[in-house]
C-alpha positions in Angstrom: -43.5 -112.6 8.4 -44.0 -109.1 7.1 -42.6 -107.7 10.2 -39.4 -109.7 9.8 -39.1 -108.7 6.2 -39.5 -105.0 7.2 -36.9 -105.4 9.9 -34.5 -107.1 7.5 -35.0 -104.3 4.9 -34.4 -101.7 7.6 -31.1 -103.4 8.7 -29.9 -103.6 5.1 -30.6 -99.9 4.6 -29.0 -98.9 7.8 -25.8 -100.9 6.9 -25.7 -99.3 3.5 -26.1 -95.8 4.9 -23.4 -96.4 7.5 -21.0 -97.6 4.9 -21.8 -94.5 2.8 -21.2 -92.3 5.8 -17.8 -93.9 6.4 -16.9 -93.4 2.8 -17.9 -89.7 2.9 -15.9 -88.9 6.1 -12.8 -90.9 5.3 -10.8 -87.7 4.5 -12.0 -86.0 7.7 -11.0 -89.0 9.8 -7.5 -89.0 8.2 -7.1 -85.3 9.2 -8.1 -86.1 12.7 -5.6 -88.9 13.0 -2.8 -86.7 11.7 -3.7 -83.9 14.2 -3.8 -86.4 17.0 -0.1 -87.2 16.5 0.8 -83.6 17.4 -1.7 -83.0 20.1 -0.9 -84.9 23.3 -3.0 -83.8 26.2 -1.3 -83.5 29.6 -2.2 -85.9 32.4 -4.0 -83.1 34.2 -6.2 -82.4 31.3 -6.9 -86.1 30.8 -8.0 -86.3 34.5 -10.3 -83.3 34.1 -11.8 -84.7 30.9 -12.5 -88.0 32.5 -14.1 -86.3 35.5 -16.2 -84.1 33.1 -17.2 -87.2 31.1 -18.3 -89.0 34.3 -20.2 -86.0 35.5 -22.0 -85.7 32.1 -22.8 -89.4 32.1 -24.4 -89.2 35.6 -26.5 -86.1 34.9 -27.3 -86.3 31.2 -26.8 -89.9 30.1 -29.4 -89.4 27.4 -27.4 -86.6 25.8 -24.3 -88.9 25.6 -26.3 -91.6 23.9 -27.8 -89.1 21.4 -24.3 -87.7 20.7 -22.9 -91.1 19.9 -25.9 -92.0 17.7 -25.6 -88.6 15.9 -22.3 -89.7 14.3 -24.3 -91.8 11.9 -26.5 -88.9 10.8 -23.9 -86.3 9.9 -24.4 -87.1 6.3 -28.0 -85.9 6.4 -28.1 -82.4 4.8 -31.5 -81.6 6.4 -29.9 -82.0 9.8 -27.7 -79.0 9.0 -30.6 -76.9 7.8 -32.6 -77.6 11.0 -29.8 -76.3 13.2 -31.2 -72.7 12.7 -34.5 -73.9 14.1 -32.8 -75.5 17.0 -31.1 -72.2 17.8 -34.4 -70.4 17.5 -35.9 -72.9 19.9 -33.1 -72.6 22.4 -32.4 -76.3 22.3 -28.7 -77.2 22.9 -28.6 -79.8 20.2 -26.8 -80.3 16.9 -28.6 -81.1 13.7 -27.3 -84.6 13.6 -28.4 -85.2 17.2 -31.9 -84.0 16.3 -31.9 -86.3 13.3 -31.0 -89.2 15.6 -33.8 -88.3 17.9 -36.3 -88.2 15.0 -35.0 -91.6 13.8 -35.4 -93.1 17.3 -38.9 -91.8 17.8 -39.9 -93.0 14.3 -38.8 -96.6 15.2 -40.5 -96.3 18.6 -43.8 -95.2 17.0 -43.7 -97.9 14.4 -43.0 -100.6 17.1 -45.8 -99.3 19.4 -48.5 -98.9 16.8 -47.5 -102.2 15.1 -47.7 -103.9 18.5 -51.2 -102.4 19.2 -52.8 -103.0 15.8 -50.5 -105.3 13.8 -51.3 -108.5 15.5 -55.1 -108.0 15.6 -55.9 -108.8 12.0 -54.7 -110.6 8.9 -53.4 -109.3 5.6 -50.6 -107.0 4.6 -52.2 -103.9 6.0 -52.3 -105.5 9.5 -48.5 -105.3 9.8 -47.3 -102.7 7.3 -49.8 -99.9 7.5 -49.8 -99.4 11.3 -46.0 -99.5 11.3 -45.8 -96.9 8.5 -48.3 -94.7 10.2 -46.6 -95.1 13.6 -43.2 -94.3 12.1 -44.5 -91.1 10.4 -46.2 -90.0 13.6 -43.0 -90.7 15.6 -40.9 -88.9 13.0 -43.1 -85.8 13.1 -43.4 -85.7 16.9 -40.0 -84.1 17.6 -40.5 -81.6 14.7 -43.9 -80.6 16.1 -42.3 -80.1 19.6 -39.6 -78.0 17.9 -42.2 -75.8 16.3 -44.0 -75.4 19.6 -40.7 -74.4 21.4 -39.9 -71.9 18.7 -43.3 -70.2 19.0 -43.3 -70.3 22.8 -39.8 -68.8 22.9 -40.7 -66.1 20.4 -43.8 -65.1 22.5 -41.7 -65.0 25.7 -39.2 -62.8 23.9 -41.9 -60.4 22.6 -43.4 -60.1 26.1 -40.0 -59.0 27.5 -38.9 -56.8 24.7 -40.9 -53.7 25.7 -39.4 -53.7 29.2 -36.0 -54.3 27.8 -36.2 -51.3 25.5 -37.4 -49.1 28.4 -34.5 -50.3 30.5 -32.1 -49.6 27.6 -33.6 -46.1 27.0 -33.3 -45.2 30.7 -29.7 -46.4 30.9 -28.9 -44.3 27.8 -30.3 -41.2 29.5 -28.1 -41.8 32.6 -25.0 -41.7 30.4 -24.4 -45.3 29.5 -23.1 -46.2 26.0 -25.1 -48.4 23.7 -22.9 -51.4 24.5 -23.2 -50.8 28.2 -27.0 -50.6 27.8 -27.0 -53.9 26.0 -24.9 -55.5 28.7 -27.2 -54.1 31.4 -30.2 -55.7 29.6 -28.5 -59.0 29.3 -27.7 -59.0 33.0 -31.0 -57.7 34.4 -33.6 -59.4 32.1 -34.6 -63.1 32.2 -34.2 -65.7 29.4 -34.8 -65.9 26.5 -34.2 -62.2 26.0 -31.1 -62.1 28.2 -29.6 -65.1 26.4 -30.0 -63.5 23.0 -28.5 -60.2 24.1 -25.6 -62.0 25.8 -25.0 -63.9 22.6 -24.9 -60.6 20.7 -22.4 -59.2 23.1 -20.2 -62.3 22.7 -20.3 -62.0 18.9 -19.2 -58.3 19.2 -16.4 -59.3 21.6 -15.2 -61.9 19.0 -14.9 -59.2 16.3 -18.3 -59.0 14.7 -19.5 -55.5 14.0 -22.4 -54.1 16.0 -24.7 -53.9 13.0 -24.0 -57.6 12.0 -24.5 -58.8 15.6 -27.9 -57.0 15.8 -28.9 -58.4 12.4 -27.9 -61.9 13.5 -29.9 -61.6 16.6 -33.0 -60.5 14.6 -32.5 -63.6 12.3 -32.3 -65.9 15.3 -35.5 -64.6 17.0 -37.5 -63.7 13.9 -39.7 -61.3 15.8 -41.4 -58.4 14.0 -41.1 -56.2 17.2 -37.4 -56.9 17.4 -37.0 -56.2 13.7 -38.5 -52.8 14.3 -36.2 -52.1 17.2 -33.1 -53.3 15.3 -34.0 -51.2 12.2 -34.5 -48.1 14.3 -31.1 -48.7 16.1 -29.3 -49.2 12.8 -30.8 -46.1 11.3 -29.9 -44.1 14.4 -26.3 -45.3 14.2 -26.0 -44.0 10.6 -27.9 -40.7 10.7 -27.7 -39.8 14.4 -30.5 -38.8 16.8 -31.8 -39.4 20.3 -31.8 -43.2 20.6 -33.5 -43.1 24.0 -36.6 -41.4 22.6 -36.7 -43.8 19.6 -36.6 -46.8 22.0 -39.3 -45.3 24.1 -41.6 -44.8 21.1 -40.9 -48.3 19.9 -41.6 -49.7 23.4 -45.0 -47.8 23.5 -45.8 -49.3 20.0 -45.0 -52.8 21.2 -47.1 -52.4 24.3 -50.1 -51.3 22.2 -49.6 -54.3 19.8 -49.5 -56.7 22.7 -52.7 -55.3 24.1 -54.4 -55.5 20.7 -53.2 -59.1 20.3 -54.7 -60.0 23.7 -58.0 -58.5 22.8 -58.1 -60.4 19.5 -57.1 -63.6 21.3 -60.0 -63.1 23.7 -62.5 -62.5 20.9 -61.4 -65.5 18.9 -61.1 -68.0 21.8 -64.5 -69.6 21.0 -63.4 -70.3 17.4 -60.1 -71.7 18.4 -61.5 -74.0 21.1 -64.3 -75.2 18.7 -61.7 -76.2 16.0 -59.6 -78.0 18.6 -62.6 -79.9 20.0 -63.8 -80.9 16.5 -60.4 -82.2 15.6 -59.6 -84.1 18.8 -63.1 -85.6 19.6 -63.1 -88.3 16.8 -59.6 -89.5 17.9 -60.6 -89.7 21.6 -63.9 -91.4 20.7 -62.1 -94.0 18.5 -59.5 -94.6 21.3 -62.2 -95.2 23.9 -64.1 -97.6 21.6 -60.8 -99.4 20.9 -60.1 -99.9 24.6 -63.7 -101.0 25.4 -64.4 -103.3 22.5 -61.5 -103.7 20.0 -63.4 -106.2 17.9 -66.1 -103.7 17.1 -63.7 -101.1 15.6 -61.0 -103.3 14.1 -62.9 -103.7 10.9 -62.4 -100.0 10.3 -58.6 -100.6 10.2 -58.6 -103.9 8.3 -61.2 -103.5 5.5 -60.1 -101.5 2.5 -63.2 -99.3 2.7 -62.6 -98.5 6.3 -58.9 -97.6 5.6 -60.1 -95.3 2.8 -62.6 -93.7 5.2 -59.8 -93.2 7.8 -57.5 -91.5 5.3 -60.2 -89.2 3.9 -61.4 -88.3 7.4 -57.8 -87.6 8.5 -57.3 -85.3 5.5 -60.6 -83.6 6.2 -59.8 -83.1 9.9 -56.4 -81.7 9.2 -57.6 -79.3 6.5 -60.5 -78.2 8.7 -58.2 -77.5 11.6 -55.8 -75.5 9.4 -58.8 -73.6 7.9 -60.1 -72.6 11.3 -56.7 -71.5 12.5 -56.3 -69.4 9.4 -59.7 -67.7 10.2 -59.0 -66.9 13.8 -55.3 -65.9 13.4 -55.0 -62.2 12.5 -51.6 -60.8 11.6 -50.7 -57.5 13.1 
């Protein structure tokens, strides 16, 4: 019964949000309709568009579904603010599309956890609490993945930056201009560094100044090593000097920092692994007990005292994991 009530409430909220979204974009839809009267695509373009649509549907059907669903999430302001993170992660998604994915994973998590634990006991908590926890976990899962992608991409960029600066410095010594050196780096290096440099070149070709294009690239990547290189290049463009020597010294500094980070990571490996094991072990043990004997552990989820213990232990585990990470992470 509680599951039906929750489903009905969700449907009502979804209908209200859809109506609100239609009211907010009514002017935009009117502009599109007026423009459509003057824009009549040729038959050749229609054939190409149909072929591209069929090709996209065959190779990336999930993207087409996400794009259709994202139309109902354009009203979410946080979906616009997350687009900067999507660019940093290198994910070809819009903010509204990412919001649709978060909504879908939240519903999937609620359904899965409610199906596993909702029908095993009685009382309000048996249907509502597992669904709420599952929806929160499903909602946070794409955001956690986004954060992991951002950190992984930033590490890959930092690992390539030293070689890219050396390549740019050598090309400057052979007589290349700064833009030719940037184009050489974007052509010879691998992603993600080549992607960011190519994007910077594209911005400059569209009329953006060199300084603004470099600053935009630094904002997208958010790397301290890249900030150092960009600052040195901007200063050199204003006061003059030998940019090749400056890039060589920055590349040497970056290599020393990478070496020092590797030494620190080796020395703190035991602490990081200990924090991970302490955090994951209770969850794995509870899962094993639940699979072997569900009746033995279901009291922990149904009794109010057991639920209080679960919440307090979750808070303690998360705070302990964060504290251990703060101890072993050393900023350079």
